[in-house]
Each structure stands twice: as C-alpha cells, then as structure tokens.
C-alpha positions in Angstrom: -36.9 205.2 61.4 -36.2 202.6 64.1 -38.3 199.5 64.4 -38.5 198.0 67.9 -39.8 194.5 68.7 -40.2 193.4 72.3 -40.3 189.8 73.5 -40.0 187.8 76.7 -43.2 188.7 78.4 -45.5 186.1 80.0 -47.2 184.9 83.1 -45.1 184.5 86.3 -45.8 184.0 90.0 -45.0 186.7 92.5 -41.3 186.6 93.4 -40.3 185.2 90.0 -38.2 186.7 87.3 -38.5 187.5 83.6 -36.1 189.0 81.0 -37.5 191.2 78.4 -35.7 191.9 75.1 -36.2 194.6 72.6 -34.6 194.1 69.2 -34.0 197.2 67.0 -33.6 197.6 63.3 -33.4 200.5 61.0 -31.2 203.4 61.9 -28.0 203.0 64.0 -29.1 201.6 67.3 -26.0 202.9 69.2 -27.1 206.5 68.4 -30.1 206.2 70.7 -30.7 206.2 74.4 -33.2 203.5 75.2 -36.0 203.3 77.8 -38.5 200.8 79.2 -42.0 201.9 80.1 -45.1 200.0 81.2 -48.8 200.7 81.1 -51.4 198.9 83.2 -55.1 198.9 82.3 -56.7 202.3 83.1 -53.4 203.9 84.0 -50.9 206.2 82.2 -47.7 204.9 80.7 -45.1 204.7 83.5 -41.3 205.0 83.3 -39.3 202.0 84.4 -35.7 202.4 83.3 -33.4 204.0 80.8 -29.9 203.5 79.5 -27.5 205.7 77.7 -26.4 205.1 74.1 -23.1 203.6 75.4 -24.6 201.7 78.2 -22.5 203.6 80.7 -25.4 205.4 82.3 -28.7 204.1 83.7 -31.6 205.5 85.6 -34.5 203.7 87.3 -37.9 204.5 88.7 -38.1 204.2 92.4 -40.8 201.5 92.0 -38.4 199.1 90.3 -35.0 200.2 91.7 -33.1 197.2 93.1 -35.3 194.7 91.3 -35.0 195.6 87.6 -31.8 195.9 85.6 -31.6 197.5 82.2 -28.7 196.6 79.8 -27.9 196.8 76.1 -25.8 195.0 73.6 -25.1 197.4 70.7 -23.5 194.6 68.7 -26.8 192.8 68.8 -29.0 195.9 68.5 -30.8 194.8 71.6 -31.8 196.2 74.9 -32.9 194.1 77.9 -34.8 194.5 81.1 -34.1 191.9 83.7 -37.0 191.8 86.2 -36.5 190.0 89.5 -38.7 189.8 92.6 -41.8 190.5 90.6 -44.9 191.7 92.3 -48.6 191.7 91.1 -48.4 195.4 90.7 -45.7 195.0 88.0 -48.5 193.5 85.8 -48.6 195.7 82.6 -47.8 195.9 79.0 -44.1 196.7 78.7 -42.8 198.9 76.0 -39.3 199.8 74.8 -38.5 203.2 73.3 -35.6 204.9 71.5 -34.8 208.6 71.7 -32.0 211.2 71.9 -32.5 211.9 75.6 -32.1 209.6 78.5 -35.1 210.5 80.5 -38.1 209.2 82.4 -40.5 211.4 80.3 -42.5 209.8 77.6 -42.5 212.6 75.0 -38.7 212.7 74.2 -38.7 209.2 72.9 -39.2 209.1 69.1 -39.8 205.4 68.5 -41.8 202.8 70.3 -42.3 199.0 70.1 -45.7 197.3 70.2 -45.3 196.1 73.7 -45.2 192.7 75.5 -47.6 191.6 78.3 -46.2 190.8 81.7 -48.7 189.3 84.2 -47.6 188.5 87.8 -49.9 186.3 89.8 -50.2 186.4 93.5 
C-alpha cells in the first residue's frame, strides 16, 4: 500500500500561482510513476501531468502545458505540481496518484490521495 496526502490547495486569483504537494508513505516511493489529476464538479477526472519514477520523464495535458510543472523529490517521498498563470477553468479538486505506468489514463494508477481543492477566481 501507498498512502498519499495532498496539500497546498486554496483560493487564488486568476493569473496567480499555487504549489501542490503530495507526500507518500508506505511502499517505496521511487518505485512508482506519479500523476496529478483534477476533477471539477459534474465532470470526469482529468489528467494534468505525470512524472517517471526517476523524475527523468514528464508528460502534460495540453490544457496545462507551459503553465504547470510536475517534479518529485524521492528523498522526501514527495511529488509537486507548480501551477502558474492559473485560470478560472483550473478550478477543481486535484488528486495525486501512484502507479507502475506513466500515463494520462486513470485506470493504471493503483493508489490515490484524498484530493485538495483549488479555486481560481476571475
């Protein structure tokens, strides 16, 4: 089992920035690829970004490319999502996930956090 706890969400004005963190415990963090997803009310869970176990590979959804940056610190068992130039449409609950594939699909991720709310006001 891997336990994931997100933090760093909040209310921010459009154009602002937030940095989300996801702290992992349990099984060896560096064995897992990590992803960030988000879900707005009434919508399906949407992929944002993923990072390989080593941190050497990343992939982003087109909707966040150039604005969001995913990174990880395996010594701290933590993955981050730096979000810049935030837009009202970025408002959602943000989830981190751990799995054995680096992908934008939801199903390959085995472990999920409880989510952190991000609200962007216009």
